[in-house]
mmCIF file of the N, C-alpha and C atoms, coordinates in Angstrom:
data_MODEL
# 
_entry.id   MODEL 
# 
loop_
_atom_site.group_PDB 
_atom_site.id 
_atom_site.type_symbol 
_atom_site.label_atom_id 
_atom_site.label_alt_id 
_atom_site.label_comp_id 
_atom_site.label_asym_id 
_atom_site.label_entity_id 
_atom_site.label_seq_id 
_atom_site.pdbx_PDB_ins_code 
_atom_site.Cartn_x 
_atom_site.Cartn_y 
_atom_site.Cartn_z 
_atom_site.occupancy 
_atom_site.B_iso_or_equiv 
_atom_site.pdbx_formal_charge 
_atom_site.auth_seq_id 
_atom_site.auth_comp_id 
_atom_site.auth_asym_id 
_atom_site.auth_atom_id 
_atom_site.pdbx_PDB_model_num 
ATOM 1   N N  . MET A 1 1  ? -19.447 0.921   -3.664  1.00 0.00 ? 1  MET A N  1 
ATOM 2   C CA . MET A 1 1  ? -18.401 1.071   -4.643  1.00 0.00 ? 1  MET A CA 1 
ATOM 3   C C  . MET A 1 1  ? -18.567 1.729   -5.560  1.00 0.00 ? 1  MET A C  1 
ATOM 4   N N  . LYS A 1 2  ? -17.312 2.548   -5.534  1.00 0.00 ? 2  LYS A N  1 
ATOM 5   C CA . LYS A 1 2  ? -16.882 3.628   -6.911  1.00 0.00 ? 2  LYS A CA 1 
ATOM 6   C C  . LYS A 1 2  ? -15.746 3.274   -7.345  1.00 0.00 ? 2  LYS A C  1 
ATOM 7   N N  . THR A 1 3  ? -16.032 3.143   -8.783  1.00 0.00 ? 3  THR A N  1 
ATOM 8   C CA . THR A 1 3  ? -14.777 2.162   -9.393  1.00 0.00 ? 3  THR A CA 1 
ATOM 9   C C  . THR A 1 3  ? -14.892 3.657   -10.534 1.00 0.00 ? 3  THR A C  1 
ATOM 10  N N  . LEU A 1 4  ? -13.575 3.870   -11.419 1.00 0.00 ? 4  LEU A N  1 
ATOM 11  C CA . LEU A 1 4  ? -13.608 4.715   -12.477 1.00 0.00 ? 4  LEU A CA 1 
ATOM 12  C C  . LEU A 1 4  ? -12.933 3.531   -13.404 1.00 0.00 ? 4  LEU A C  1 
ATOM 13  N N  . ILE A 1 5  ? -13.672 3.315   -14.590 1.00 0.00 ? 5  ILE A N  1 
ATOM 14  C CA . ILE A 1 5  ? -13.536 3.069   -15.598 1.00 0.00 ? 5  ILE A CA 1 
ATOM 15  C C  . ILE A 1 5  ? -13.251 3.573   -17.135 1.00 0.00 ? 5  ILE A C  1 
ATOM 16  N N  . HIS A 1 6  ? -12.607 3.051   -17.883 1.00 0.00 ? 6  HIS A N  1 
ATOM 17  C CA . HIS A 1 6  ? -12.551 3.878   -19.103 1.00 0.00 ? 6  HIS A CA 1 
ATOM 18  C C  . HIS A 1 6  ? -13.041 3.498   -20.164 1.00 0.00 ? 6  HIS A C  1 
ATOM 19  N N  . ALA A 1 7  ? -13.852 4.259   -21.002 1.00 0.00 ? 7  ALA A N  1 
ATOM 20  C CA . ALA A 1 7  ? -14.251 3.495   -22.212 1.00 0.00 ? 7  ALA A CA 1 
ATOM 21  C C  . ALA A 1 7  ? -14.529 3.659   -23.406 1.00 0.00 ? 7  ALA A C  1 
ATOM 22  N N  . ARG A 1 8  ? -14.972 3.273   -24.785 1.00 0.00 ? 8  ARG A N  1 
ATOM 23  C CA . ARG A 1 8  ? -14.896 4.035   -25.834 1.00 0.00 ? 8  ARG A CA 1 
ATOM 24  C C  . ARG A 1 8  ? -16.406 3.390   -25.886 1.00 0.00 ? 8  ARG A C  1 
ATOM 25  N N  . TYR A 1 9  ? -16.612 5.105   -26.854 1.00 0.00 ? 9  TYR A N  1 
ATOM 26  C CA . TYR A 1 9  ? -17.982 4.755   -27.425 1.00 0.00 ? 9  TYR A CA 1 
ATOM 27  C C  . TYR A 1 9  ? -17.781 4.202   -28.714 1.00 0.00 ? 9  TYR A C  1 
ATOM 28  N N  . ASP A 1 10 ? -18.610 2.792   -29.138 1.00 0.00 ? 10 ASP A N  1 
ATOM 29  C CA . ASP A 1 10 ? -18.410 2.601   -30.535 1.00 0.00 ? 10 ASP A CA 1 
ATOM 30  C C  . ASP A 1 10 ? -19.719 2.791   -31.581 1.00 0.00 ? 10 ASP A C  1 
ATOM 31  N N  . GLY A 1 11 ? -20.386 3.376   -30.972 1.00 0.00 ? 11 GLY A N  1 
ATOM 32  C CA . GLY A 1 11 ? -21.589 3.804   -31.769 1.00 0.00 ? 11 GLY A CA 1 
ATOM 33  C C  . GLY A 1 11 ? -23.481 3.362   -31.557 1.00 0.00 ? 11 GLY A C  1 
ATOM 34  N N  . LYS A 1 12 ? -22.768 2.386   -30.518 1.00 0.00 ? 12 LYS A N  1 
ATOM 35  C CA . LYS A 1 12 ? -23.911 1.374   -30.149 1.00 0.00 ? 12 LYS A CA 1 
ATOM 36  C C  . LYS A 1 12 ? -24.244 1.468   -28.393 1.00 0.00 ? 12 LYS A C  1 
ATOM 37  N N  . VAL A 1 13 ? -22.907 0.938   -27.854 1.00 0.00 ? 13 VAL A N  1 
ATOM 38  C CA . VAL A 1 13 ? -22.426 0.797   -26.512 1.00 0.00 ? 13 VAL A CA 1 
ATOM 39  C C  . VAL A 1 13 ? -21.115 1.593   -26.074 1.00 0.00 ? 13 VAL A C  1 
ATOM 40  N N  . LEU A 1 14 ? -21.074 1.774   -24.889 1.00 0.00 ? 14 LEU A N  1 
ATOM 41  C CA . LEU A 1 14 ? -19.871 1.588   -24.070 1.00 0.00 ? 14 LEU A CA 1 
ATOM 42  C C  . LEU A 1 14 ? -19.074 0.377   -23.957 1.00 0.00 ? 14 LEU A C  1 
ATOM 43  N N  . VAL A 1 15 ? -17.898 0.626   -24.299 1.00 0.00 ? 15 VAL A N  1 
ATOM 44  C CA . VAL A 1 15 ? -17.215 -0.789  -24.377 1.00 0.00 ? 15 VAL A CA 1 
ATOM 45  C C  . VAL A 1 15 ? -15.736 -0.418  -23.514 1.00 0.00 ? 15 VAL A C  1 
ATOM 46  N N  . PRO A 1 16 ? -16.128 -0.642  -22.014 1.00 0.00 ? 16 PRO A N  1 
ATOM 47  C CA . PRO A 1 16 ? -14.855 -0.873  -21.290 1.00 0.00 ? 16 PRO A CA 1 
ATOM 48  C C  . PRO A 1 16 ? -13.390 -1.403  -21.939 1.00 0.00 ? 16 PRO A C  1 
ATOM 49  N N  . GLU A 1 17 ? -12.659 -0.673  -21.310 1.00 0.00 ? 17 GLU A N  1 
ATOM 50  C CA . GLU A 1 17 ? -11.170 -0.669  -21.982 1.00 0.00 ? 17 GLU A CA 1 
ATOM 51  C C  . GLU A 1 17 ? -10.614 -1.859  -20.904 1.00 0.00 ? 17 GLU A C  1 
ATOM 52  N N  . GLU A 1 18 ? -11.012 -2.345  -19.777 1.00 0.00 ? 18 GLU A N  1 
ATOM 53  C CA . GLU A 1 18 ? -10.540 -3.049  -18.992 1.00 0.00 ? 18 GLU A CA 1 
ATOM 54  C C  . GLU A 1 18 ? -11.505 -3.818  -18.660 1.00 0.00 ? 18 GLU A C  1 
ATOM 55  N N  . PRO A 1 19 ? -11.372 -4.987  -18.181 1.00 0.00 ? 19 PRO A N  1 
ATOM 56  C CA . PRO A 1 19 ? -12.594 -6.241  -17.233 1.00 0.00 ? 19 PRO A CA 1 
ATOM 57  C C  . PRO A 1 19 ? -12.826 -5.505  -16.361 1.00 0.00 ? 19 PRO A C  1 
ATOM 58  N N  . LEU A 1 20 ? -14.049 -5.507  -16.071 1.00 0.00 ? 20 LEU A N  1 
ATOM 59  C CA . LEU A 1 20 ? -15.310 -5.567  -14.888 1.00 0.00 ? 20 LEU A CA 1 
ATOM 60  C C  . LEU A 1 20 ? -15.046 -6.144  -13.822 1.00 0.00 ? 20 LEU A C  1 
ATOM 61  N N  . GLN A 1 21 ? -15.433 -5.692  -12.220 1.00 0.00 ? 21 GLN A N  1 
ATOM 62  C CA . GLN A 1 21 ? -15.696 -6.680  -11.350 1.00 0.00 ? 21 GLN A CA 1 
ATOM 63  C C  . GLN A 1 21 ? -17.111 -6.658  -11.204 1.00 0.00 ? 21 GLN A C  1 
ATOM 64  N N  . LEU A 1 22 ? -18.132 -6.945  -11.862 1.00 0.00 ? 22 LEU A N  1 
ATOM 65  C CA . LEU A 1 22 ? -19.588 -6.944  -12.181 1.00 0.00 ? 22 LEU A CA 1 
ATOM 66  C C  . LEU A 1 22 ? -20.023 -8.252  -12.436 1.00 0.00 ? 22 LEU A C  1 
ATOM 67  N N  . GLU A 1 23 ? -20.588 -8.903  -11.619 1.00 0.00 ? 23 GLU A N  1 
ATOM 68  C CA . GLU A 1 23 ? -21.780 -9.882  -11.845 1.00 0.00 ? 23 GLU A CA 1 
ATOM 69  C C  . GLU A 1 23 ? -22.674 -9.803  -13.182 1.00 0.00 ? 23 GLU A C  1 
ATOM 70  N N  . GLU A 1 24 ? -23.059 -10.693 -13.928 1.00 0.00 ? 24 GLU A N  1 
ATOM 71  C CA . GLU A 1 24 ? -23.853 -10.493 -15.086 1.00 0.00 ? 24 GLU A CA 1 
ATOM 72  C C  . GLU A 1 24 ? -25.593 -9.955  -14.815 1.00 0.00 ? 24 GLU A C  1 
ATOM 73  N N  . GLY A 1 25 ? -25.938 -9.090  -15.130 1.00 0.00 ? 25 GLY A N  1 
ATOM 74  C CA . GLY A 1 25 ? -26.689 -8.622  -14.710 1.00 0.00 ? 25 GLY A CA 1 
ATOM 75  C C  . GLY A 1 25 ? -27.186 -7.406  -13.538 1.00 0.00 ? 25 GLY A C  1 
ATOM 76  N N  . GLN A 1 26 ? -26.006 -7.258  -13.289 1.00 0.00 ? 26 GLN A N  1 
ATOM 77  C CA . GLN A 1 26 ? -25.843 -6.565  -12.138 1.00 0.00 ? 26 GLN A CA 1 
ATOM 78  C C  . GLN A 1 26 ? -26.179 -5.073  -12.714 1.00 0.00 ? 26 GLN A C  1 
ATOM 79  N N  . ARG A 1 27 ? -26.621 -4.355  -11.693 1.00 0.00 ? 27 ARG A N  1 
ATOM 80  C CA . ARG A 1 27 ? -27.152 -3.017  -11.964 1.00 0.00 ? 27 ARG A CA 1 
ATOM 81  C C  . ARG A 1 27 ? -26.574 -1.638  -11.590 1.00 0.00 ? 27 ARG A C  1 
ATOM 82  N N  . VAL A 1 28 ? -26.064 -0.802  -12.252 1.00 0.00 ? 28 VAL A N  1 
ATOM 83  C CA . VAL A 1 28 ? -24.766 0.481   -11.951 1.00 0.00 ? 28 VAL A CA 1 
ATOM 84  C C  . VAL A 1 28 ? -25.023 1.410   -12.424 1.00 0.00 ? 28 VAL A C  1 
ATOM 85  N N  . ALA A 1 29 ? -24.928 2.755   -11.800 1.00 0.00 ? 29 ALA A N  1 
ATOM 86  C CA . ALA A 1 29 ? -24.972 4.686   -12.196 1.00 0.00 ? 29 ALA A CA 1 
ATOM 87  C C  . ALA A 1 29 ? -24.345 4.357   -13.072 1.00 0.00 ? 29 ALA A C  1 
ATOM 88  N N  . ILE A 1 30 ? -23.666 5.096   -13.732 1.00 0.00 ? 30 ILE A N  1 
ATOM 89  C CA . ILE A 1 30 ? -22.747 5.446   -14.835 1.00 0.00 ? 30 ILE A CA 1 
ATOM 90  C C  . ILE A 1 30 ? -22.726 7.281   -14.509 1.00 0.00 ? 30 ILE A C  1 
ATOM 91  N N  . PHE A 1 31 ? -21.447 7.732   -14.513 1.00 0.00 ? 31 PHE A N  1 
ATOM 92  C CA . PHE A 1 31 ? -21.407 9.650   -14.706 1.00 0.00 ? 31 PHE A CA 1 
ATOM 93  C C  . PHE A 1 31 ? -20.336 9.468   -15.911 1.00 0.00 ? 31 PHE A C  1 
ATOM 94  N N  . LEU A 1 32 ? -21.112 10.202  -16.720 1.00 0.00 ? 32 LEU A N  1 
ATOM 95  C CA . LEU A 1 32 ? -20.254 10.105  -17.990 1.00 0.00 ? 32 LEU A CA 1 
ATOM 96  C C  . LEU A 1 32 ? -19.503 11.839  -18.034 1.00 0.00 ? 32 LEU A C  1 
ATOM 97  N N  . MET A 1 33 ? -18.393 11.542  -18.187 1.00 0.00 ? 33 MET A N  1 
ATOM 98  C CA . MET A 1 33 ? -16.964 12.701  -18.051 1.00 0.00 ? 33 MET A CA 1 
ATOM 99  C C  . MET A 1 33 ? -16.370 12.813  -19.584 1.00 0.00 ? 33 MET A C  1 
ATOM 100 N N  . GLU A 1 34 ? -16.378 13.427  -20.797 1.00 0.00 ? 34 GLU A N  1 
ATOM 101 C CA . GLU A 1 34 ? -15.624 13.457  -21.640 1.00 0.00 ? 34 GLU A CA 1 
ATOM 102 C C  . GLU A 1 34 ? -14.325 13.620  -21.731 1.00 0.00 ? 34 GLU A C  1 
ATOM 103 N N  . LEU A 1 35 ? -13.592 12.972  -21.807 1.00 0.00 ? 35 LEU A N  1 
ATOM 104 C CA . LEU A 1 35 ? -11.974 13.366  -21.359 1.00 0.00 ? 35 LEU A CA 1 
ATOM 105 C C  . LEU A 1 35 ? -11.449 14.151  -22.811 1.00 0.00 ? 35 LEU A C  1 
ATOM 106 N N  . PRO A 1 36 ? -10.665 15.322  -22.800 1.00 0.00 ? 36 PRO A N  1 
ATOM 107 C CA . PRO A 1 36 ? -10.171 16.361  -23.496 1.00 0.00 ? 36 PRO A CA 1 
ATOM 108 C C  . PRO A 1 36 ? -9.531  15.824  -24.540 1.00 0.00 ? 36 PRO A C  1 
ATOM 109 N N  . LEU A 1 37 ? -9.619  15.747  -25.902 1.00 0.00 ? 37 LEU A N  1 
ATOM 110 C CA . LEU A 1 37 ? -9.256  15.056  -27.117 1.00 0.00 ? 37 LEU A CA 1 
ATOM 111 C C  . LEU A 1 37 ? -7.696  15.626  -26.982 1.00 0.00 ? 37 LEU A C  1 
ATOM 112 N N  . GLN A 1 38 ? -7.045  16.629  -27.110 1.00 0.00 ? 38 GLN A N  1 
ATOM 113 C CA . GLN A 1 38 ? -6.153  17.561  -26.921 1.00 0.00 ? 38 GLN A CA 1 
ATOM 114 C C  . GLN A 1 38 ? -4.525  16.753  -26.074 1.00 0.00 ? 38 GLN A C  1 
ATOM 115 N N  . ALA A 1 39 ? -5.029  16.177  -24.989 1.00 0.00 ? 39 ALA A N  1 
ATOM 116 C CA . ALA A 1 39 ? -4.190  15.527  -24.073 1.00 0.00 ? 39 ALA A CA 1 
ATOM 117 C C  . ALA A 1 39 ? -3.597  14.414  -25.069 1.00 0.00 ? 39 ALA A C  1 
ATOM 118 N N  . ASN A 1 40 ? -4.914  13.791  -25.448 1.00 0.00 ? 40 ASN A N  1 
ATOM 119 C CA . ASN A 1 40 ? -4.206  12.646  -26.225 1.00 0.00 ? 40 ASN A CA 1 
ATOM 120 C C  . ASN A 1 40 ? -3.203  13.192  -27.056 1.00 0.00 ? 40 ASN A C  1 
ATOM 121 N N  . LYS A 1 41 ? -3.418  13.855  -27.936 1.00 0.00 ? 41 LYS A N  1 
ATOM 122 C CA . LYS A 1 41 ? -2.789  14.158  -29.426 1.00 0.00 ? 41 LYS A CA 1 
ATOM 123 C C  . LYS A 1 41 ? -1.841  15.381  -29.001 1.00 0.00 ? 41 LYS A C  1 
ATOM 124 N N  . THR A 1 42 ? -1.611  15.703  -27.272 1.00 0.00 ? 42 THR A N  1 
ATOM 125 C CA . THR A 1 42 ? -0.202  16.714  -27.147 1.00 0.00 ? 42 THR A CA 1 
ATOM 126 C C  . THR A 1 42 ? 1.257   16.511  -26.971 1.00 0.00 ? 42 THR A C  1 
ATOM 127 N N  . SER A 1 43 ? 1.947   15.772  -28.202 1.00 0.00 ? 43 SER A N  1 
ATOM 128 C CA . SER A 1 43 ? 3.167   14.892  -27.523 1.00 0.00 ? 43 SER A CA 1 
ATOM 129 C C  . SER A 1 43 ? 3.848   15.449  -26.300 1.00 0.00 ? 43 SER A C  1 
ATOM 130 N N  . LYS A 1 44 ? 5.213   14.739  -25.476 1.00 0.00 ? 44 LYS A N  1 
ATOM 131 C CA . LYS A 1 44 ? 4.939   14.840  -24.207 1.00 0.00 ? 44 LYS A CA 1 
ATOM 132 C C  . LYS A 1 44 ? 6.374   16.096  -24.236 1.00 0.00 ? 44 LYS A C  1 
ATOM 133 N N  . GLU A 1 45 ? 6.869   16.310  -25.185 1.00 0.00 ? 45 GLU A N  1 
ATOM 134 C CA . GLU A 1 45 ? 7.661   17.649  -25.050 1.00 0.00 ? 45 GLU A CA 1 
ATOM 135 C C  . GLU A 1 45 ? 7.098   18.327  -25.142 1.00 0.00 ? 45 GLU A C  1 
ATOM 136 N N  . LYS A 1 46 ? 5.752   18.456  -26.204 1.00 0.00 ? 46 LYS A N  1 
ATOM 137 C CA . LYS A 1 46 ? 4.766   20.055  -26.009 1.00 0.00 ? 46 LYS A CA 1 
ATOM 138 C C  . LYS A 1 46 ? 4.600   20.093  -25.015 1.00 0.00 ? 46 LYS A C  1 
ATOM 139 N N  . ARG A 1 47 ? 3.895   18.875  -24.195 1.00 0.00 ? 47 ARG A N  1 
ATOM 140 C CA . ARG A 1 47 ? 3.502   19.648  -22.737 1.00 0.00 ? 47 ARG A CA 1 
ATOM 141 C C  . ARG A 1 47 ? 4.817   19.792  -21.448 1.00 0.00 ? 47 ARG A C  1 
ATOM 142 N N  . ILE A 1 48 ? 5.874   19.728  -21.638 1.00 0.00 ? 48 ILE A N  1 
ATOM 143 C CA . ILE A 1 48 ? 7.232   20.079  -20.968 1.00 0.00 ? 48 ILE A CA 1 
ATOM 144 C C  . ILE A 1 48 ? 7.068   21.148  -21.651 1.00 0.00 ? 48 ILE A C  1 
ATOM 145 N N  . ALA A 1 49 ? 6.929   21.354  -22.503 1.00 0.00 ? 49 ALA A N  1 
ATOM 146 C CA . ALA A 1 49 ? 7.574   23.186  -22.829 1.00 0.00 ? 49 ALA A CA 1 
ATOM 147 C C  . ALA A 1 49 ? 6.122   23.766  -22.190 1.00 0.00 ? 49 ALA A C  1 
ATOM 148 N N  . ALA A 1 50 ? 5.277   23.699  -22.601 1.00 0.00 ? 50 ALA A N  1 
ATOM 149 C CA . ALA A 1 50 ? 4.345   24.174  -21.834 1.00 0.00 ? 50 ALA A CA 1 
ATOM 150 C C  . ALA A 1 50 ? 4.482   24.672  -19.856 1.00 0.00 ? 50 ALA A C  1 
ATOM 151 N N  . LEU A 1 51 ? 5.003   23.513  -19.512 1.00 0.00 ? 51 LEU A N  1 
ATOM 152 C CA . LEU A 1 51 ? 4.910   23.296  -18.422 1.00 0.00 ? 51 LEU A CA 1 
ATOM 153 C C  . LEU A 1 51 ? 6.355   24.370  -17.736 1.00 0.00 ? 51 LEU A C  1 
ATOM 154 N N  . ARG A 1 52 ? 7.253   24.427  -18.805 1.00 0.00 ? 52 ARG A N  1 
ATOM 155 C CA . ARG A 1 52 ? 8.157   25.089  -18.610 1.00 0.00 ? 52 ARG A CA 1 
ATOM 156 C C  . ARG A 1 52 ? 7.858   26.621  -18.092 1.00 0.00 ? 52 ARG A C  1 
ATOM 157 N N  . ARG A 1 53 ? 7.286   27.199  -19.640 1.00 0.00 ? 53 ARG A N  1 
ATOM 158 C CA . ARG A 1 53 ? 6.902   28.617  -20.041 1.00 0.00 ? 53 ARG A CA 1 
ATOM 159 C C  . ARG A 1 53 ? 6.110   28.801  -18.693 1.00 0.00 ? 53 ARG A C  1 
ATOM 160 N N  . ILE A 1 54 ? 5.327   27.663  -17.794 1.00 0.00 ? 54 ILE A N  1 
ATOM 161 C CA . ILE A 1 54 ? 4.452   28.455  -16.241 1.00 0.00 ? 54 ILE A CA 1 
ATOM 162 C C  . ILE A 1 54 ? 5.439   28.399  -15.659 1.00 0.00 ? 54 ILE A C  1 
ATOM 163 N N  . VAL A 1 55 ? 6.527   28.249  -15.675 1.00 0.00 ? 55 VAL A N  1 
ATOM 164 C CA . VAL A 1 55 ? 7.230   27.945  -14.294 1.00 0.00 ? 55 VAL A CA 1 
ATOM 165 C C  . VAL A 1 55 ? 7.616   29.732  -14.170 1.00 0.00 ? 55 VAL A C  1 
ATOM 166 N N  . GLU A 1 56 ? 7.986   29.745  -15.600 1.00 0.00 ? 56 GLU A N  1 
ATOM 167 C CA . GLU A 1 56 ? 8.980   30.879  -16.345 1.00 0.00 ? 56 GLU A CA 1 
ATOM 168 C C  . GLU A 1 56 ? 8.194   32.280  -15.518 1.00 0.00 ? 56 GLU A C  1 
ATOM 169 N N  . ARG A 1 57 ? 7.093   31.774  -15.637 1.00 0.00 ? 57 ARG A N  1 
ATOM 170 C CA . ARG A 1 57 ? 5.952   33.287  -15.487 1.00 0.00 ? 57 ARG A CA 1 
ATOM 171 C C  . ARG A 1 57 ? 5.789   33.676  -13.924 1.00 0.00 ? 57 ARG A C  1 
ATOM 172 N N  . GLY A 1 58 ? 6.428   31.762  -12.941 1.00 0.00 ? 58 GLY A N  1 
ATOM 173 C CA . GLY A 1 58 ? 6.250   32.451  -11.764 1.00 0.00 ? 58 GLY A CA 1 
ATOM 174 C C  . GLY A 1 58 ? 6.956   33.432  -11.138 1.00 0.00 ? 58 GLY A C  1 
ATOM 175 N N  . VAL A 1 59 ? 6.246   34.206  -9.855  1.00 0.00 ? 59 VAL A N  1 
ATOM 176 C CA . VAL A 1 59 ? 7.033   34.641  -8.939  1.00 0.00 ? 59 VAL A CA 1 
ATOM 177 C C  . VAL A 1 59 ? 8.541   34.282  -8.672  1.00 0.00 ? 59 VAL A C  1 
ATOM 178 N N  . HIS A 1 60 ? 9.643   34.625  -9.008  1.00 0.00 ? 60 HIS A N  1 
ATOM 179 C CA . HIS A 1 60 ? 10.622  34.536  -8.327  1.00 0.00 ? 60 HIS A CA 1 
ATOM 180 C C  . HIS A 1 60 ? 11.418  35.117  -7.290  1.00 0.00 ? 60 HIS A C  1 
ATOM 181 N N  . GLY A 1 61 ? 12.177  34.255  -5.977  1.00 0.00 ? 61 GLY A N  1 
ATOM 182 C CA . GLY A 1 61 ? 12.190  35.047  -5.100  1.00 0.00 ? 61 GLY A CA 1 
ATOM 183 C C  . GLY A 1 61 ? 11.089  34.936  -3.757  1.00 0.00 ? 61 GLY A C  1 
ATOM 184 N N  . VAL A 1 62 ? 9.777   34.825  -3.919  1.00 0.00 ? 62 VAL A N  1 
ATOM 185 C CA . VAL A 1 62 ? 8.697   34.446  -3.107  1.00 0.00 ? 62 VAL A CA 1 
ATOM 186 C C  . VAL A 1 62 ? 9.251   33.495  -2.236  1.00 0.00 ? 62 VAL A C  1 
ATOM 187 N N  . ASN A 1 63 ? 9.501   33.395  -0.392  1.00 0.00 ? 63 ASN A N  1 
ATOM 188 C CA . ASN A 1 63 ? 9.368   32.611  0.073   1.00 0.00 ? 63 ASN A CA 1 
ATOM 189 C C  . ASN A 1 63 ? 8.754   32.722  1.951   1.00 0.00 ? 63 ASN A C  1 
ATOM 190 N N  . LEU A 1 64 ? 7.584   31.412  1.376   1.00 0.00 ? 64 LEU A N  1 
ATOM 191 C CA . LEU A 1 64 ? 6.239   32.161  2.262   1.00 0.00 ? 64 LEU A CA 1 
ATOM 192 C C  . LEU A 1 64 ? 6.612   30.958  3.326   1.00 0.00 ? 64 LEU A C  1 
ATOM 193 N N  . PRO A 1 65 ? 6.691   31.307  4.494   1.00 0.00 ? 65 PRO A N  1 
ATOM 194 C CA . PRO A 1 65 ? 6.782   29.994  5.923   1.00 0.00 ? 65 PRO A CA 1 
ATOM 195 C C  . PRO A 1 65 ? 5.158   29.356  5.276   1.00 0.00 ? 65 PRO A C  1 
ATOM 196 N N  . ASP A 1 66 ? 5.350   28.090  5.616   1.00 0.00 ? 66 ASP A N  1 
ATOM 197 C CA . ASP A 1 66 ? 4.696   27.092  5.768   1.00 0.00 ? 66 ASP A CA 1 
ATOM 198 C C  . ASP A 1 66 ? 3.438   27.455  7.019   1.00 0.00 ? 66 ASP A C  1 
ATOM 199 N N  . GLU A 1 67 ? 3.972   28.438  7.680   1.00 0.00 ? 67 GLU A N  1 
ATOM 200 C CA . GLU A 1 67 ? 2.794   28.593  9.051   1.00 0.00 ? 67 GLU A CA 1 
ATOM 201 C C  . GLU A 1 67 ? 1.932   30.068  8.110   1.00 0.00 ? 67 GLU A C  1 
ATOM 202 N N  . ALA A 1 68 ? 2.444   30.648  7.599   1.00 0.00 ? 68 ALA A N  1 
ATOM 203 C CA . ALA A 1 68 ? 2.077   31.559  6.459   1.00 0.00 ? 68 ALA A CA 1 
ATOM 204 C C  . ALA A 1 68 ? 0.462   31.333  5.727   1.00 0.00 ? 68 ALA A C  1 
ATOM 205 N N  . LEU A 1 69 ? 0.431   30.268  5.352   1.00 0.00 ? 69 LEU A N  1 
ATOM 206 C CA . LEU A 1 69 ? -0.543  29.375  4.557   1.00 0.00 ? 69 LEU A CA 1 
ATOM 207 C C  . LEU A 1 69 ? -1.418  28.383  5.389   1.00 0.00 ? 69 LEU A C  1 
ATOM 208 N N  . ARG A 1 70 ? -1.057  28.418  6.335   1.00 0.00 ? 70 ARG A N  1 
ATOM 209 C CA . ARG A 1 70 ? -2.491  28.014  7.223   1.00 0.00 ? 70 ARG A CA 1 
ATOM 210 C C  . ARG A 1 70 ? -3.310  28.022  7.275   1.00 0.00 ? 70 ARG A C  1 
ATOM 211 N N  . ARG A 1 71 ? -4.811  27.751  7.699   1.00 0.00 ? 71 ARG A N  1 
ATOM 212 C CA . ARG A 1 71 ? -5.835  28.789  6.990   1.00 0.00 ? 71 ARG A CA 1 
ATOM 213 C C  . ARG A 1 71 ? -6.326  29.281  8.373   1.00 0.00 ? 71 ARG A C  1 
ATOM 214 N N  . GLU A 1 72 ? -5.862  28.918  9.180   1.00 0.00 ? 72 GLU A N  1 
ATOM 215 C CA . GLU A 1 72 ? -6.049  30.434  10.492  1.00 0.00 ? 72 GLU A CA 1 
ATOM 216 C C  . GLU A 1 72 ? -5.478  31.667  9.952   1.00 0.00 ? 72 GLU A C  1 
ATOM 217 N N  . ASN A 1 73 ? -4.221  31.552  9.140   1.00 0.00 ? 73 ASN A N  1 
ATOM 218 C CA . ASN A 1 73 ? -3.330  32.785  9.537   1.00 0.00 ? 73 ASN A CA 1 
ATOM 219 C C  . ASN A 1 73 ? -4.302  33.292  7.423   1.00 0.00 ? 73 ASN A C  1 
ATOM 220 N N  . ILE A 1 74 ? -4.265  32.762  7.255   1.00 0.00 ? 74 ILE A N  1 
ATOM 221 C CA . ILE A 1 74 ? -5.125  33.114  5.484   1.00 0.00 ? 74 ILE A CA 1 
ATOM 222 C C  . ILE A 1 74 ? -6.464  33.898  5.855   1.00 0.00 ? 74 ILE A C  1 
ATOM 223 N N  . TYR A 1 75 ? -7.140  33.380  6.807   1.00 0.00 ? 75 TYR A N  1 
ATOM 224 C CA . TYR A 1 75 ? -9.125  34.070  7.007   1.00 0.00 ? 75 TYR A CA 1 
ATOM 225 C C  . TYR A 1 75 ? -8.851  34.277  8.319   1.00 0.00 ? 75 TYR A C  1 
ATOM 226 N N  . GLU A 1 76 ? -7.404  35.164  8.789   1.00 0.00 ? 76 GLU A N  1 
ATOM 227 C CA . GLU A 1 76 ? -8.278  35.160  10.454  1.00 0.00 ? 76 GLU A CA 1 
ATOM 228 C C  . GLU A 1 76 ? -9.189  36.243  10.192  1.00 0.00 ? 76 GLU A C  1 
ATOM 229 N N  . ASP A 1 77 ? -9.269  37.216  9.940   1.00 0.00 ? 77 ASP A N  1 
ATOM 230 C CA . ASP A 1 77 ? -10.188 38.667  9.646   1.00 0.00 ? 77 ASP A CA 1 
ATOM 231 C C  . ASP A 1 77 ? -12.165 37.798  9.654   1.00 0.00 ? 77 ASP A C  1 
ATOM 232 N N  . ARG A 1 78 ? -12.040 36.163  9.336   1.00 0.00 ? 78 ARG A N  1 
ATOM 233 C CA . ARG A 1 78 ? -13.067 35.844  9.103   1.00 0.00 ? 78 ARG A CA 1 
ATOM 234 C C  . ARG A 1 78 ? -13.613 34.368  10.284  1.00 0.00 ? 78 ARG A C  1 
ATOM 235 N N  . ILE A 1 79 ? -12.841 34.663  11.015  1.00 0.00 ? 79 ILE A N  1 
ATOM 236 C CA . ILE A 1 79 ? -13.210 34.066  12.490  1.00 0.00 ? 79 ILE A CA 1 
ATOM 237 C C  . ILE A 1 79 ? -13.518 34.621  13.348  1.00 0.00 ? 79 ILE A C  1 
# 
């Protein structure tokens, strides 16, 4: 079973943000991944503005057919 659980550290233990489907005493392995703080503090307007800047810097007028992006065509010389 693999389950993503969001939790907060209270200084002593990890406290899940939602109920867990575990029995008392059940052993689990935990993989910790720190979430970026900036993503939570950045306003929606700032994130949309950043996405617009990325799109504006993109290459305009390029139209690649789906066939050109197939693995066999991209790595043809490696086969």
